[in-house]
C-alpha positions as CSV (number, residue, x, y, z in Angstrom):
1,X,163.1,-37.3,2.9
2,X,164.3,-33.9,4.6
3,X,165.2,-31.3,2.7
4,X,169.0,-29.8,2.7
5,X,169.8,-26.5,4.5
6,X,170.9,-23.7,2.9
7,X,174.4,-22.6,3.9
8,X,175.1,-18.9,3.3
9,X,178.2,-16.6,4.5
10,X,177.3,-13.6,6.7
11,X,178.3,-10.3,4.7
12,X,179.7,-7.2,6.7
13,X,178.5,-3.8,5.9
14,X,181.7,-3.4,3.8
15,X,180.8,-6.6,1.6
16,X,183.4,-9.0,3.5
17,X,182.7,-12.1,4.3
18,X,184.8,-13.2,7.4
19,X,183.9,-17.4,7.1
20,X,184.6,-17.1,3.5
21,X,188.0,-15.8,4.0
22,X,188.9,-18.0,6.8
23,X,188.1,-21.0,4.4
24,X,190.1,-19.2,1.5
25,X,193.0,-19.1,3.9
26,X,193.0,-22.6,4.6
27,X,195.4,-25.3,3.2
28,X,194.0,-28.0,0.9
29,X,193.6,-30.8,3.4
30,X,192.2,-28.5,5.8
31,X,189.5,-26.9,3.5
32,X,188.6,-30.3,2.0
33,X,187.9,-31.7,5.1
34,X,186.1,-28.1,6.4
35,X,184.1,-28.4,3.0
36,X,183.1,-32.2,3.8
37,X,182.1,-30.9,7.1
38,X,179.7,-28.2,6.1
39,X,178.2,-30.4,3.7
40,X,177.4,-32.8,6.7
41,X,176.0,-29.7,8.1
42,X,173.8,-29.0,5.3
43,X,172.2,-32.3,5.4
44,X,171.6,-32.5,8.9
45,X,171.2,-29.1,10.6
46,X,170.2,-28.7,14.0
47,X,170.4,-32.6,14.5
48,X,174.0,-32.4,13.6
49,X,176.2,-33.3,16.7
50,X,179.9,-33.7,18.3
51,X,182.4,-34.7,16.8
52,X,181.2,-32.1,13.9
53,X,179.4,-29.7,15.6
54,X,178.8,-27.9,19.4
55,X,176.4,-25.6,20.9
56,X,178.4,-22.9,22.2
57,X,176.2,-20.0,23.5
58,X,173.3,-17.6,22.4
59,X,172.3,-19.7,19.7
60,X,176.0,-20.0,18.0
61,X,177.5,-23.2,17.1
62,X,180.9,-24.4,16.2
63,X,181.6,-26.6,13.2
64,X,184.9,-28.5,14.0
65,X,187.3,-30.0,11.5
66,X,190.4,-31.7,12.1
67,X,193.6,-32.7,10.1
68,X,196.5,-34.2,12.0
69,X,197.3,-31.7,15.0
70,X,195.6,-29.0,13.1
71,X,192.1,-28.0,14.3
72,X,189.6,-25.4,12.6
73,X,186.5,-24.1,13.6
74,X,183.7,-22.2,11.8
75,X,181.1,-20.6,14.0
76,X,177.5,-20.3,12.9
77,X,174.1,-20.2,13.8
78,X,170.5,-21.0,12.1
79,X,167.9,-18.6,10.7
80,X,164.5,-19.0,9.4
81,X,163.7,-21.1,6.2
82,X,166.4,-23.7,6.8
83,X,169.2,-21.4,6.5
84,X,172.7,-21.7,8.4
85,X,174.7,-18.5,8.4
86,X,178.7,-18.9,8.7
87,X,179.9,-16.1,10.7
88,X,183.5,-16.3,11.4
89,X,186.4,-19.0,11.4
90,X,189.6,-19.5,13.2
91,X,192.6,-21.9,13.9
92,X,192.0,-23.5,17.3
93,X,195.1,-23.6,19.4
94,X,193.6,-24.2,23.1
95,X,190.9,-26.7,24.5
96,X,188.4,-23.7,24.9
97,X,187.1,-21.7,22.0
98,X,188.4,-18.1,22.4
99,X,185.6,-15.8,23.9
100,X,186.5,-12.8,21.3
101,X,185.6,-15.5,18.6
102,X,182.3,-16.2,20.3
103,X,181.7,-12.6,20.6
104,X,182.3,-11.8,17.0
105,X,180.0,-14.4,16.0
106,X,177.4,-13.0,18.4
107,X,178.2,-9.4,17.0
108,X,177.8,-10.8,13.6
109,X,174.5,-12.6,14.3
110,X,173.1,-9.5,15.9
111,X,173.9,-7.4,12.9
112,X,172.5,-10.0,10.5
113,X,169.0,-10.1,12.3
114,X,168.8,-6.5,12.4
115,X,169.4,-6.0,8.7
116,X,167.2,-8.8,7.9
117,X,164.5,-7.2,10.1
118,X,164.6,-4.0,8.1
119,X,164.5,-6.1,5.0
120,X,161.2,-7.7,5.7
121,X,159.9,-4.1,7.3
122,X,160.6,-2.4,3.7
123,X,158.6,-5.3,1.9
C-alpha cells in the first residue's frame, strides 16, 4: 500500500501561512469540501488529476473545490520525502487562474526551496 503524503503549509519569513489563512476565511461548506479534497491529495499525491488537481506551470499545481457556483483554489507543489506544500489560495472568478496567484506560488516555492537548502547546509 502506498504511504500517504505529508501536507504542509508554506510559512513566510514573518510566520504567516497564506494557504492556511485562506482556508480559515472560507465558509463552512467550502472549507469542508476543500478539506476533503486535501485529504484526497494526501492519499493520491502526484497521481491526482482533474477534476481535483491540475498542473499549472513550473511545478505548481492547483487543488480545486466547488460548492454551488463558488470555486476555490489552493496552489501547491511537491517536495522531497512525499511532502506537499500548500502555498496560497483564492476564490476563482474567471476561467483562467490569475497569473499573479501563480507568480505568488512560484515566489513562495523558490523561497521555500532556498530556505530548505540553507537548513540542510547547516546540518
